[in-house]
N, C-alpha and C positions, 0 to 999 in steps of 0.2 A: 687327540683329534676331536674337534667338535662334532656334534650329532649331524649337522648339515653337511659337513665334509664326508662323514661316514656314509650317509645316505647317497650323496652324489657319487662317491667311489663305488658303492654297491650297484647303483644304476649303470655306471660305466662298465663294470664287470659283466653285468647281465647282457648289455647290448653288444659288448665285444663277443660274448658267447653266441648271441643271436647272429651276428655277422659271420662268425667263424662257421656256424652250421650252414648258413646260406652259401658261403664260399665253397665249402666242401661239397654241397649238393650240386652247385653250379659246375664245379670242376668235374664231378662225377658224370654229370649229364653230357658235357662236351667230350669227356674222355670216352664215354660210351659211343657217341656219334663217330668220333675219329676211329675208334677201334672197329666199328661196324664197316666204315669205309675201307679201312686197311685190310679187314678180313676178307673182303670180296676180291676175287682174283681179277686184277686189272690187266688187260691185254693191250699192249701198245702196238700201233702199226709200225712195223719195222721200216717201212718206206719213208716215214716221217723223220727218221733219225738223221743227224748230221754226221759228217766224217769224224769230227773231233770227239763225238760221243761214242763212236764205234771203236776207235783206236785202243782205248783202255781195255776192251774185251778181246784183243788179239795179242797174244804173247809169243815171243820168239824163244824157242827152247835151246838148251845148251848145245844140242847136236845140229842146230841150224834150222830145224823145222819150225813150223808155226802151229799154234793150237788156239781154239776158241774157248771162251769161258763157258761154264755150265749154264749160266743165266742167258747168255747170248744164244746158245744152242736151243734152249727151251723156248726162247722168243721166236726163233726161226720155225720151230715145230708148230707153235701156236698160230703162226701166220701161214701154215701149210706150204712151206717151201724149204729150200736148202741153200746153204751158204757156200761160196767158192772164193778162195783167196788166190789170185793169179798174178803173175808178173806181166811185164810188157809183152813178153813173147807168147802169152796165153797159156803158160804152163801152170797147172793147178798145184798150189803149194799146200793148201789145206781145204777140207770140205766137211760138211756134215753128213755126206753120204757114207755108206758103209765102207766104201773103198774109193781111192782116188782114181778117177777116170778122166780122160781128156774131154774137153768141152766140145760139143758139136755146135758150132756157131749157127748153123741153119736151124737147129732145134731151139736154140735160145731165142732166135728172132720170132718164133711162133708162140712163145710163152711170155707171160707177164714177168718182168724182171726189173731190178733196180741196180744201179752201179754207183760205187763211191770211189773216188780217187784218194788213196792214202799216201802217207809218206813212204820214202824208200822205193818210189816207183812201183808201188803195189796197188792192186785194184781189188775191191770186194764186190762180188756179185750175189744178189739174192734172186733165185729163180723159183717162182711159185709153182707148186705142183698141187693143184686143187684136186680133191678126190673125185669131184664130178668130171673133171677132164680125163682122169684115169679111166673112169667108167665109160666115158664116151669113146676113148681110144680102144677099149676092149670090145665095145658094141659094134663100132663101124670100122670094118677092116676091108681093105681093097674095094672101097666104094660099095660095100654091101653091109646090110644089117645082119649080124650073126649072133643071135640070142640062143643060149643053151641053158640047161638046168643049173649048172654050176654058176653061171652068170646071173641067172634069176635069183638064186640064193644070195648072191653078193648084193644085188640091187635091193632085195627085200630087207637085208640086214641094216641098210642105211635109209630105208623108206624112200628110195629113189623112184622116179617115174620117167617113162619114155614117151615123148609126144612128137607128132609130125604137124608142121605148119606149112600152109601153102605159100605161094609167092606174095600173096597179099597180107601175110601175117595172121591168117585166121587158122585156128587149130582145126585140123581135119580128123585126126585119129589119135587115140591113146593106146600105144602098143603094150605098155606094161605099167603097173603101179596104180596107186590111188588116184582118184579124180581130184585134181587141184583146179583152182581158178585159172582160166586161160590167161596167157601172157600176151601183152601187146608186143609189137615189133621192137619198140624202144626198150621195153623191159627185158627182152631176150638179149639185146646187145649190151645193156648197161648193168645187168643183174650181177655181174662179177665184180663190179666196182664197189668201193666203200665196203670192203669185205665184212667188217665187224658190225656194220649197220644193217646188214641184210638178214632177214629171217630165212631166206631161201637163196641158194646159189644155183647157177645154170651153166651149162656148156652146150654149144650148138655146132652143127656141121651142115654146110650146104651140100646136098646130094646132087648126083648127075642130072636128075630130073628137075632140078631147080627148087625142089622143096627143102625145107629146113628140118633137120633132125635135132630135137632138143632133149637133153637129159637134165632133170631138175631134182633137187634133194634139200632137206632142211639143213641149215647151217649150224653145225655143232659149236661153232665159235661165235655165235651171235651174242654180242655184248654192246648193245646200243647205248650211247651216252645219255640220251634224253630220258628213257625210263629209269636208268640208274639215278639220274639227277632228281627226277620226280619222286622216286622212292626215298632218296636222302632228304628231300624237302619235306615229305610227309613225316618222316621220323623226326626231323627237326621241329616241325610244327607240333607234333605230338609231345615231344620232349618239353617244348616251351609251355604247352598247356598243362602237362603233368607237373612241371616246375612251379607254375603259378598256383595250381591246385594245392600242391604241397606247401607253398609259401602261405597261402590263405589259411590252411588248416593249422600249420605250424605257428603262424602269427596269433590265431585265436587261442590255441593251447598255451603258447608262451605268455600271452597277455593274462589268461586266467591264472597261470602259475605265478606271475609277478603280482597280480592282484591278490592272490591268496597269501603270498609271502609278505606283502606290505599291508594287506587289509586285515589279516587275522590279528596282528598285534594292535592295530587301531581299534578293532572291535573289543579286544581285551581291555584296552585302556578306557574306552567309553563305558564298558560294563563296570570297570572299577570306579570311575567317576560317578556313575549312577549309584553305586553302593555307598560312596562317600556322601552323596546328597541325602541319603536316608540314614546316615550315621552308622553305616556298617563299614568298619575299618579293616576287616580281614580281606586279603587279596583273593580274587576268584581262583578256583582250583581248575586250571586248564593244563591237562597233562600233555597236550600237543605242543604247548609253548615251553613248559618247564621240565627239567630233568627230574624224575622221581627220586633219584639218589641225592643229588646236591641241592635241589630246590632252585637252582639258577636257571636262567633262560637257556634253551638249547643253543648250540653254536650258531645255527643259521639265524636265530633271532637275537643273538647277543648284542647286536648293534643298538637295541632298544633298552639295554640295561640302565643307561643313564636316566631315561624317562621313567622306568620302573622304580628306580631308587628315589627319584624326585617325588613320585606319587606316594612311595612308602614314607618318606619324610613328611609329606603333606598329611598323610593319614595319621601318623604319630602326633603331629602338631595339632590337628583337629581333635584327636582323641584326648590329648593332654589339655587343650583349651576347654573341651567339654567337661572334663573332670574338674578343672579349675572353676568353671562357671557353676557346676553343681555344688562344689565346695563353697564357693563365694556366696551362692544363693542361700546355702544352709547357714553360713556365718552371718549373712545379712538378716536372715530370719531370726537367728539367735540374738543378734544385736538389737533388732527391732523389738523383740520380746523383752530383752534386758532393758533397753531404753524406755520402753513403755512402762516396765516395772519401776525403773529409776524415776520416771516422771510421775507415775501414778502414786508411788509411796509418799513423796512429799506433798503432792496435791491432796492426797487423802488426809494427811495431817492438817494441812492448811484448811481444807474444807471442813474437817471435823471441829477444829478449834473455832472456826468462824460460826458454825452452827451453835456451838456451846455459848459463844459470846453474845450471839443474837437472840438466844432463848430467854423468854420472860419467866420461865419456871424456876430459874436459879438466880441467886444474887452472888456474884463473884467478888471476892475481896480484891483490892488493888494489887496485892502481891500475886494472886492467881492470874489476874488479867495480864500483869507484866510478864509472868512466866509463859502464858499462852502466846503473847505477842512475840517474845524472844524466839520461841520454837518456830512460829510462822516465819519470822525473819530469816532464821537459819535455813529453813527449807527453801525459801525463795532465793536466797543467795546461792544455794547448791544448784537449783534449777537454772539460774542465770549462768553460773559457771559452766554447767553442762552444755547449754546451748552455745555459749561463746566458744568453748573448746571444739564443739562439733563444727561450728562455722569456720574456726581457725584451721582445722585440719583439711577442710575442703579448699580453703584459700591456698594453703601450702601445696596441695595436690595440683591446683590449676595455676601455680606460679603467680599468685596475686599478692604475695607478701614481698615488699621491697626490703632488701638487706642493706644495712648501713655498716659496711665493713670498715674496720680500722686496725692499725698495726698494734698488736698486744704482746707483751711478754707473758707467756702462758703460766710460768711459775708464779710471778707476782700477782697475776689475775686470780689464780686459785688460792693463794695465801690470803688475799683480801676477802675473797668469798668465804673462806673458812672463818676468818675473824668476824665477819658480819652476820653469819647465820646463827640461829638459836640452838642448833643441835650440838650437844656437848660431846658426842661420841665420835665426831669427825677428827681425824688426826691431821696434823699439818702436812702439806705436800712434801714429797722428796723427789730427788732425781735431777735431771738437767735443768739448770736455772737460766740458760741462755737461749732457749728456743722461743722464736717469735712467730706468730701466725696472724693472718688477717681474719678477724671475726666480728660479727655484730654482737657487741658486749651484752646488750640487753637480752637478745634472743638466746645467746649462749648461757646466760645466767638462768634462763628458764629451763634449758636442757639440764643444767646441773641440779636445779631444784627437783626435777623429775627423777633423775638417775640417783642422786645422793639421797633424796627424800625417800625413794622406794627402798634403798638399802637400809635406811634408818627405820622406816615404818614396818617393814616386813621381816625384821629380825628382833630377837629378844632385846629388852632394855639392857643397856650396857655393852652391847656388841659394837666393837670398834669398826670404823669405816676408814680405809686407807686410800690415799691418792698418790699416784706415782707418774712421773713424766720422764720419757726417754725418746730418743730419735732412732728410727730404723728405716732404711731404704728411702731416705729423703722425706720421711713422713714424721710428723709430730704425733706421738702416741701418749694418750692419757688413759691410765688404768684406775678404775674405781673397784676396790675389792673389799668385801665384807667377810665376816667370820660366822655368818649365820648358818641355818640348816639347809640352805639351798632352795632351788625352785623346782617344783614337780615338772616332769617331762611334758605333760599336756599343756601346762601353763607356759613352759619355755618355748614350745613350738608355736604358740599363738601370742607371744609376748608383745609383738609390735602390730598386731592385727587390730584395726579399728573396729571390727565387728565381733571381737571377743572381749568378754568381761569376766574376770575371775571373782570379783566381789560385787556387792550391791549396797544400796544405801542403808541397809539394816546393819552393815558392818560398822565397827567402831572406827575403821580406817577411813579418813576423809579422802575426797578426790572424785573425779568424774570417770576414771577408767580409760581416758584418752591420752593421758600424759606421755606414755612411752611411744605411742604412735606419732604424736606431735614431735617428740624428741628426735625420733628417727628421721622424720621428714626435714626437721631443721638441720640436722647433721648432714644429710644428703644435699640440702640446699647450699651448704658450705663446701660441697665437693668432698665430703668426708664419708667415713664408714663406721659402723658400730657392730660389735660382736659380743655376744653374751655366752659365757660358759658357766655351768653350775654343777656342783656336786654336794655331798653331805658335809663337806668342810667349808663351804662358802660359795659365793658367787663372784665371778670376775667379768667386769664390763670393760671392753677395750674400745676406745674411740680414737680414730686417726684423722689427721688433717694434713693437707699438703703444706710444706714449709715454703713460704714465699719471701 
């Protein structure tokens, strides 16, 4: 997988995690709100139920009797009343009272009640028995107010109050209880309606004198809808604000975390590039990125291993190039020193002989003059050859030499070369006589002059030089082998280096020291290769060319 795909996948995973956390927090917030709503004891108004909703809470028993469900009984108690299941004849079949009694229809008419017609010609009655009505019934008996100690205790236990209002609806007297805000006429009449919405419930009785006796008490089943809704809305708004605060903090922390995960490797790579710019090729020692044991990037940063390996290869390449440059510069300096010496030595000879010839203090014989002139000529020829070889090797390097290739029988070409050369120690070629190659005959002859010439010049007189031709892997192979003492390792390592010179002009061996470098360049210009192997029993030079 490419680095771009890996990073894209990593970002995708991060944001999936980010979304998952937000989803869980959102789900938890709404779950809390729903749980809070459900945990509150919700009381329904039994009068608002429909007949089909009630039938499932009434079950017929195997013995033919009827029974109410526990939830339905609890709902009736919460609504401060009792349930009666009756037939058409008015017989009570089931009730929430302690015992089944006959219904007094006159009493029913005086109380708040609700009736549902059910299937099987049954009827369900809910008769409300508010505690305030019971207190009023105990207080006003036989058209008289009868308060006693026991009744006072009962009134006190429920914080009830007894008040008298005149015919104009104005409170005249508080007979018992705390002082509450006076009620208006309409509040006295309607305060028993909307039972769960009232903080206070009342019961009243018109006395013989025309005044109104009022009993009032706090509603223990006060569950207004609006405050509950407001409380829920407050919690919802608070939850939304808390969620956005969490989202804000989580986004900042998550962004910092992602920036750290992606930024730290980038800083590491920038630091490494800075070190490379000052030729420091060792990687930075960052223990937070790398494992101390394996040295590899830690698993969470392993996505960047490809970049790290690329930088490591770049560091190795730069280090290798720097070493090559240093080595090349040293060889260049050595070559310049050697070249200066190679030029200075013949120039010194030429300059010295010219001084001697121009001097008036001596009279030179014709033979001496001729000897001086010949030496000057040889030194000039050597200098010219050195400059030409140097120019030629740079032309080869820049592909400025045009090759005139022609089809040659390699065996016949070598045999003709051996017959034409002046070296007596070269043996006739052996091997495959049918190999043909495309070569520039003139330039290849120069290659042979250098390779065979070196084999002759650098071995003792009488050492044989052998030539062999064979084919291998569709390549024409030419082997030049001598039986000399071999080439020293230092010289072998720098054999084809233009900036290395093993001899100088003071040596009896002629040449410019660039012959092997030129030979290698000419062979490579023919798409060939050259390999030199040497030991104490001789030197083996293998040249290969493609067979065309």
